[in-house]
N, C-alpha and C positions, 0 to 999 in steps of 0.2 A: 143028165145034169150033174155037174160036179160042184161040190161045195168046198169053200176054203175053210180050213180050220186053223185056229190060233195055236201056235206051238205051246205046249204045256209049261215050258220053263220061262216064257216071256213075262208072266204076270208076277213073278216073285223076284226078290233081290232088290238092287238099288234103284231100279226104274219104277218101282211101285208107287202108286199115288194114294195108297190107303193111309188115312190119318191126316192128310194134308189139309182137308177142308176144315178140320177143327183148328189147326194152327192158323190158317188164313182168317177164320172167323175171329179168333182171339186178337190177332194183330189189327184187323180192321176195326174191331170193337174199341180197342184202346185208342187207335189213331182217330177215329171218327166220333165215338160216343162221349169220351171224356171231355174234349173241347166243347161239345154241344151242351153237356150238363153244366160245365163251368159258365158258359155264356148265359144259360138260363138262370143260374143262381145270381150272376152279376146283374142281369136285367131285373130280376125280382128285387134286389137290394136298391137299385136306382129308382125303380117304380115306387117302392115303399117310401123312399125319401122324398120323391117328387110329390106324392100324395100328402105326406105329412107337412111338407114345406108350404104347399098350396093352402091346406086347411089352416096351418098356423098363421100365415099372412092374413087370411080372411078373418079369422077370429081375433087376431091382434088389432086389426083395423076397427072392427066392430066394438071391441072393448074400449079402445082409445077414444073413439068418438063419443061414447056414452059416459065417459068418466067426468067427475066434477072439476078436475084440473088437469093440466098437461103433465105435471109431475106424477100424479096418481095414475094418469093414463099410461105413462111409460111403464110404471111398475106392473100395472094390470096387463099391459100388452106383452111384457116379458113372461108373466105367469101364464097367459093364454097360449103363447107360443110354446112354452115348456110343456103344457098339458097336451097340446096337439102333437108335438113331436114324441113325447113319451108314450102316447096312446098307440103310435105306430112302431114303437121300439127304436126310435132314432135318438142318438145321443144329442141332447140339447146343448152340450158344450161345443159341438161342431157347427152350431148355427150362429148367424149374426142377424141382428134386427136393426133396421133403419127406418125412422119415421120422418116423412117430409111433409111440410105444409108451407104455403106461401104467406098467409096472413099472420099478423101478430096482434092479439094472441092466436094461437094455433086453433083453438076451439071456438072460433067466431062463427056465428050462424051462417050457413051456406058455404062454409069453407070446405075445400076438398083435401082430405088427408090421404096420403099414400104411404103404405107400409111395404117395405121390401125385406125379404128374408132370403138368406143364402145359406145353404147347408153343404158341407163337404162329406161325401159318402166314400168311405174306403172300400175298395173292391175286396171280395172275399178271398181268403187264403193268400193274401199278399202280405209280406212281412212289413213291419214298421221300423223306421229308423228314428230313434228318439221318440218325439211326441207326434210325428207326422207319418202317415202311411206312404209307402213308396208309390203306389198308384191309387188315385182317387178321382171321383167325378164331382164336379160342382153343380148343384141344383139350385136354381133361383126361382122365386115367385114374388109377385107384387099384387097388391089389392088396394083399390082406392075406395074410400067411403066418404060420403058427404055428411057434414055436421047438420043436424036438424035446423031448418030455416027458422022455426018458431022457438028455438031455445034461446036462453040468456047467454051472452058472451061469458066465457069462462077463462080464467088465466092459464 
């Protein structure tokens, strides 16, 4: 039986593969892992804002319905929204609040009040141009609450 042997000079020199696995790993890590990490960070930011917006709309509607008047209800709704957003670390200046009701006065017994909240979430590590981010995601939430049927009509 004859065995083939590898010439001793073929493993060294320019044709060598030693060290290329490390370079390939670093290149693939940068190309694949960095975008995945950025995507995860962006998703966390949007999810945090979505949770805060949803909770803010719910609490603003509850507070508005229980208020003694529509004017005080609007103030209390803005405060409740601000608390819900700040609890999650979302900038309350990026949120808008809209309160809709059909009846006049708005706090009539049995009336359905709908609160809509919209928050603009800037994506992480994206530059700002002036007061607005270059890339952002808009998150919306709505919550409807019914005024107590046995309550007194309030202005």
